Phi, psi and omega in degrees: 000143178238133184257124180252125176247127182237153178233139181227147171271114183269143170287143182290151176296147174299155178284138174264136187274141174274115183256126177268120178240132182263107178255132178243139175276101177271340186078169178301307185256108182272172192298321187294316186295315175304316177293320178287331181283329177291323180290323181286323181291315181292338184248043186288137170281114186291352179281342182279166180300311181299325178288317175298318181300312184297319179302314180292320176290324177296327178286324176304309189270355177289308189253103169260140183291143178281333177291321175303312179300314184291323178298309185288331171298312186289319177293327172296319174296316171310306184298326178297316177298310180304313184296321180265005178257000000 
């Protein structure tokens, strides 16, 4: 086995300039978009497919059955007891 060492004159790296960037966390939904979407949501045409779907969903979630809630909570409690016992 032969080891060959070579030396090269490497050019120095160019100096990097420091760039200051101001980043503001505006979030995904800025206030203008939120305002427009709320306005559009409140003015839904109930004749459109989306309007009918939203109408059905809002009625569905407005009235939750107490029996449904009791069953969900009891199922959650049973699963937690089985998990930690």
